[in-house]
N, C-alpha and C positions, 0 to 999 in steps of 0.2 A: 597630539603630543606637544607638550609645552617645553619649548627650548630653553626658556628662561628660568633661572633658579630664583630670580629676584621677583618677590611678590609686587614690588612697587612698578616694575618695568616688565609685565607679561607681553611675551610676543603674540601669544594668542589673546585675543580681545574681540568683543562683539563689534566694536566700533571700527570700521576700517581705517580711518583717519588715526585714531590712537594706535591701533596695530601698526600702521606704517611709521608714526613717529617713534614708536618704541623700538621697532627695527632700526631705524636711523640712529638712535642713541646707542643701540648695542654695536652697530657698525662703527660709529664715533669711537667707542671704548676700544675696539680692536686696533683702529688706526693710531690711537693715542699710545696703546702698547707696541705697536710697530715702531712709531717714531721715538719713543722712550728707548727702545733698544738701540736705535741709531745714536741716539745722545750719550747713551751709556758707552757704546763702542768708541765714539769720538773722545769722550772724557777718558777712556782708558788710553787711547792714543795720545792725548794731551798729557797725561802722567808720564808717559813713556819719552814724549818730546821734551817735556820740562826737565826730565832726569838727564836725560842726554845732553841737553843744552847746558845744564849746570855742571855737569861732568866734564864736559869738553872745553869750558872757559877756564882760562888760567887763574888760579893754580889748578892744573889737571887733577882730575879724580879726587877733588876735594869740595866738600859741601859745607858752607858756613851756616849760620842760625837763620838768616833769612832765606837761603836756600832750602833748607829743612822745612821751614814754615810753609813755604810755597809750595812744597811736595805734599806736605799734610794737606794742605788746602784742596790741591788738585785730587788727592786720594779721596778725601771726604766728599767732594763733589761727585765722584764716581760712585761712592757707596750711598749716597743720598739718591742718587739717580736709580740706583738698584732697589732701594727701599720703595720708591715711588712706583717702580715697575711691578713689584710685588703686590702693592696696593691695587694697581690697574688689574693685573692678572687675577687677583683674589676677587675683585669685583666680577670679572667674566666667568670665574669657575665656580664660586660658592655662593650660597645664600647667607653670607654673613657681613657683618659691618666690623671691620677689623679694628676696633678702637685702640687697642694697645698699639698695634702697628702704627697707625696714623700719629698716635702721640709720640711714638718712638722716633717716627721719622722726623717730627717737628724738634724733639729734643736733639737729634744729630745734626739737622740743619742749624740750630741755634749755637750748639758746640762747635760747629765748623766756623761760624761767625766770631766765636769768643777766642779760638786758636789764631785767628788771623787779624785780630784786632791790633790796631797801631794806637797805644795808648798816648802817644804824644799828638794825635789829631782828633780825638773824640772828647766830648765833654763829659764831666760827672754825671749829668741827667741821663746820657746815653748807657753809661754803665750801670747805673741803678735801673733803668728800664729793663735793659738785658738780663739783669740779676732777677728781677721781679718775674718777667717771662720764664726763665729757667726754673725759678721756684714753683710758679704755677704749673708749668708742665710737669715737674717731678712730683708735685703732690698729687695732680691729675693721674699721673702714670701709677703711682702707688695707689691710690683709691680704687682704680680700675682693676689692678692686680689682686688687691684684697677682696673685692666683690665677686663672688662665685657665680651669680647669674648674669653677669654682663657678657655678651657675645665676644668670642675671642676667635682666634684661627682655627680652632678645631671645634667649635661649639656652633651649631646651626640655630638660627631663630625657630622660635615656635609659631 
């Protein structure tokens, strides 16, 4: 019985060394899933801590714009962690390469960076480079969404 859904890393292999190495990779992916779960829980705790700290500082129960941006940043970090966890678990569970999800995760990460940019401390080159990355990822996501034969979350490789 082949426990692996990935043709690239079959657990059943005629070479014992390759079989053992593939098992080690599958084990490492499971460890990464556990560690990512811990990181997500810590980031949620950080959201709660940052919100509490901001609300308990004078003036009490008031958030200014920098507080809100800090909260957005911590929320987005937790959401990016969840997206990465989904990527990891899809790798464990399915025989798909979730292209759209990987691109969407990258878009979310760059969006987080844009939300927390301090335009007083960055150069125009950085802004242009960030815009180029967003444009490239957006076009890539759109192209992948338009092409019907690209593997997606619900489509299996042939």
